[in-house]
C-alpha positions as CSV (number, residue, x, y, z in Angstrom):
1,M,44.1,95.4,64.1
2,P,46.3,93.0,60.8
3,S,49.6,92.3,62.1
4,K,51.4,94.4,60.3
5,I,49.5,97.7,61.6
6,A,50.4,95.7,64.7
7,F,54.3,95.8,64.2
8,T,54.7,98.9,62.8
9,I,53.1,100.8,65.9
10,W,55.6,98.6,68.0
11,R,58.5,99.5,66.6
12,I,57.4,103.3,66.5
13,S,56.9,102.5,70.5
14,W,60.2,101.5,71.0
15,D,61.7,103.5,68.2
16,F,63.2,101.5,65.8
17,I,62.5,102.9,63.2
18,P,64.4,103.6,60.6
19,N,64.5,107.9,61.0
20,F,67.0,109.9,59.9
21,A,68.5,110.5,63.4
22,N,68.5,107.0,64.1
23,L,70.6,106.8,61.1
24,R,73.3,108.8,61.8
25,I,73.4,107.0,65.3
26,R,74.7,104.1,63.2
27,R,76.2,106.3,60.7
28,V,74.4,105.7,57.6
29,V,73.9,109.0,56.7
30,T,75.6,111.9,58.1
31,N,72.6,114.7,58.4
32,D,69.4,114.0,60.5
33,R,67.7,117.1,59.6
34,C,63.4,116.4,58.4
35,P,63.7,116.3,55.5
36,R,60.1,117.6,54.5
37,C,60.3,121.0,56.7
38,R,64.4,120.8,57.5
39,S,64.1,122.5,61.1
40,E,63.8,119.9,63.3
41,V,65.9,117.0,63.8
42,E,63.5,113.6,61.9
43,G,63.2,111.8,65.3
44,S,60.0,109.4,65.5
45,L,58.1,113.0,68.1
46,H,59.3,114.4,65.9
47,V,57.4,112.1,62.2
48,F,54.9,111.7,64.0
49,Q,54.4,114.2,65.4
50,D,55.3,117.4,65.9
51,C,56.7,117.9,62.1
52,P,53.8,120.9,60.7
53,M,53.7,118.6,56.9
54,T,53.3,115.5,59.9
55,T,49.7,117.6,62.1
56,E,48.8,118.6,58.4
57,V,47.9,115.4,57.8
58,W,47.0,114.5,60.7
59,H,44.2,118.5,60.7
60,Y,43.1,116.6,56.7
61,E,42.3,113.1,58.8
62,S,40.5,114.4,62.0
63,Y,38.1,117.2,60.2
64,G,37.8,115.3,56.3
65,V,40.1,117.1,53.5
66,Q,37.6,118.6,51.3
67,E,38.7,118.2,47.6
68,D,36.6,121.4,46.0
69,I,37.8,124.0,48.2
70,L,40.7,125.8,47.3
71,R,44.2,125.6,48.8
72,V,47.4,127.4,48.1
73,R,50.9,127.4,49.8
74,I,52.4,131.1,49.3
75,H,56.3,132.2,50.4
76,F,56.8,135.2,51.2
77,D,59.8,136.9,51.9
78,A,61.5,140.7,52.3
79,A,64.0,142.9,51.8
80,Y,64.0,146.3,53.0
81,D,67.0,149.4,51.6
82,N,68.0,151.6,55.3
83,K,68.6,154.5,53.6
84,T,65.7,155.0,51.6
85,F,63.2,153.3,55.0
86,R,61.8,151.3,51.8
87,S,61.0,147.7,51.9
88,V,59.5,145.0,49.4
89,S,57.1,142.6,49.9
90,S,57.6,140.0,47.8
91,M,55.2,136.9,47.4
92,V,55.0,134.2,45.3
93,G,51.7,131.1,45.0
94,W,51.8,127.3,44.7
95,D,48.5,125.5,43.7
96,L,48.5,121.9,45.1
97,R,49.9,120.2,42.4
98,G,52.6,122.5,41.8
99,N,51.6,124.6,38.8
100,L,53.0,129.1,40.3
101,T,50.1,130.7,40.1
102,V,50.9,133.8,41.1
103,V,54.3,136.5,42.0
104,K,53.3,139.6,43.0
105,M,55.4,142.6,45.4
106,V,54.7,145.0,47.4
107,I,56.6,148.1,47.8
108,H,56.1,150.3,51.9
109,R,57.7,153.2,51.9
110,N,58.9,154.5,55.9
111,V,59.5,151.5,57.3
112,L,62.5,152.6,60.6
113,S,63.6,149.5,60.6
114,P,64.5,145.6,58.5
115,F,61.5,144.5,61.9
116,P,58.8,145.4,60.6
117,A,59.7,144.6,56.8
118,K,59.2,140.4,57.2
119,A,55.5,141.2,58.9
120,Y,54.9,143.2,55.8
121,A,56.0,139.9,53.9
122,C,53.0,137.5,56.1
123,L,50.2,140.4,56.0
124,D,50.6,141.2,51.8
125,G,50.6,137.2,51.6
126,T,47.5,137.2,54.2
127,K,45.7,139.8,52.3
128,L,46.9,137.8,48.9
129,G,45.6,134.5,49.7
130,I,42.0,136.6,50.2
131,S,42.3,138.4,47.1
132,L,42.3,135.0,45.0
133,R,39.1,134.1,47.3
134,T,40.8,130.8,48.0
135,Q,39.4,128.8,51.6
136,S,42.4,127.4,52.1
137,V,46.1,128.9,52.6
138,K,50.0,127.9,53.7
139,L,52.2,131.1,54.7
140,M,56.4,129.7,53.9
141,G,58.8,132.2,54.9
142,D,61.7,132.4,56.5
143,S,61.4,134.3,59.3
144,R,60.8,132.3,63.2
145,T,59.4,135.8,65.1
146,V,57.4,136.0,62.4
147,K,55.3,132.5,62.4
148,R,55.3,132.6,66.7
149,K,53.9,136.1,66.7
150,C,51.5,135.2,64.6
151,Q,50.5,132.0,65.9
152,E,50.3,133.1,69.2
153,T,46.5,134.1,71.6
154,S,48.2,136.6,73.5
155,T,48.4,140.2,72.6
156,D,51.7,140.9,71.1
157,K,53.3,144.1,72.4
158,S,56.4,144.4,70.1
159,T,57.0,146.9,67.6
160,I,55.3,145.2,65.0
161,R,51.9,144.6,67.5
162,A,50.0,146.0,64.9
163,I,50.6,143.7,62.4
164,I,50.6,140.8,63.7
165,R,46.9,141.8,65.1
166,D,46.0,142.9,61.2
167,I,47.0,139.5,60.7
168,Q,45.8,137.6,62.8
169,N,41.8,139.2,62.7
170,K,42.5,138.1,58.8
171,K,42.3,134.9,60.1
172,S,38.6,134.4,60.0
173,D,38.7,134.2,56.3
174,F,39.7,130.8,55.8
175,Q,38.8,128.3,56.9
176,E,42.3,126.8,57.1
177,F,45.1,129.2,57.3
178,I,48.6,127.4,58.2
179,F,51.9,128.7,58.9
180,Q,55.4,127.7,58.5
181,Y,58.8,128.1,58.7
182,I,60.9,127.4,56.7
183,Q,64.5,128.1,55.0
184,R,66.1,130.0,54.1
185,S,66.8,128.5,51.3
186,E,63.4,127.7,50.6
187,N,62.5,130.4,50.2
188,S,65.3,132.2,47.5
189,Y,62.6,132.4,44.8
190,A,60.0,135.3,47.4
191,H,63.8,136.3,48.3
192,R,65.4,137.2,45.0
193,L,62.2,138.9,43.8
194,A,62.6,141.3,47.4
195,K,65.7,141.9,45.6
196,N,64.9,142.9,42.8
197,T,61.8,145.0,43.0
198,L,64.7,147.2,45.9
199,E,66.9,147.2,43.5
200,K,64.8,148.4,40.5
201,G,61.5,150.0,42.4
202,E,58.6,149.1,40.3
203,T,55.6,147.1,41.8
204,T,54.2,143.7,40.0
205,Y,51.5,141.2,40.2
206,L,50.7,138.2,37.5
207,M,48.3,135.4,37.4
208,G,47.7,133.7,34.9
209,E,48.2,134.6,30.6
210,E,50.8,137.2,32.4
211,L,52.8,135.4,33.7
212,D,54.1,133.0,30.8
213,H,55.3,136.4,29.2
214,H,56.3,137.4,31.8
215,A,60.2,137.8,31.7
216,F,60.6,135.9,35.4
217,A,58.6,132.5,33.7
218,S,61.4,132.4,30.9
219,V,64.5,130.9,32.4
220,G,61.9,128.5,33.1
221,I,62.4,128.1,37.0
222,W,58.6,128.5,38.4
223,S,57.8,124.8,36.3
224,K,57.0,123.0,39.9
225,N,57.0,124.3,43.1
226,P,60.3,124.1,44.9
227,D,59.1,122.3,48.2
């Protein structure tokens, strides 16, 4: 083993690396959150094992990265109107180069509470991935509850169990199916679209050249993936 690699492994084992947790202890930085997932403190274990981005890298290393399969990231969010009992699912899709590929909004009626709205949005994101004929999809949303329930292997008994079961049954349509929690600030585009659609009451499904000519693209916020 090369000496540089051996030395790096030794530093990791003794937590002698400049992760944000250590830098905060030394008062070099004030924020010790992981800059990639922004959901946990960036300690050594998080950097090399627990971070969702790290997990994805180890997954590719274990099974080999297939360059020829289509991958897409879909940010999803929901808005709810408790007067009309309507919810809106909004999905914003990006390819791995950070290019906007699809925008879709779906309106649901007779939704009795805000709780199922996020689950419907996740389900609609799953269906969008299937319609795009992608073999790998990463669904990114700001609901920890939906993420946890979709990843559980036990039978869900909550009021959204039928939606969760539908999502889980559709996993087999993909070679890779990943859920990732993100902060609301990272999901602002999908959130904004959901609120706008709820106010206007119009569904939208845009791809390719339609995105370039739409009002959403004209403000210049869709050029690159916000991640």
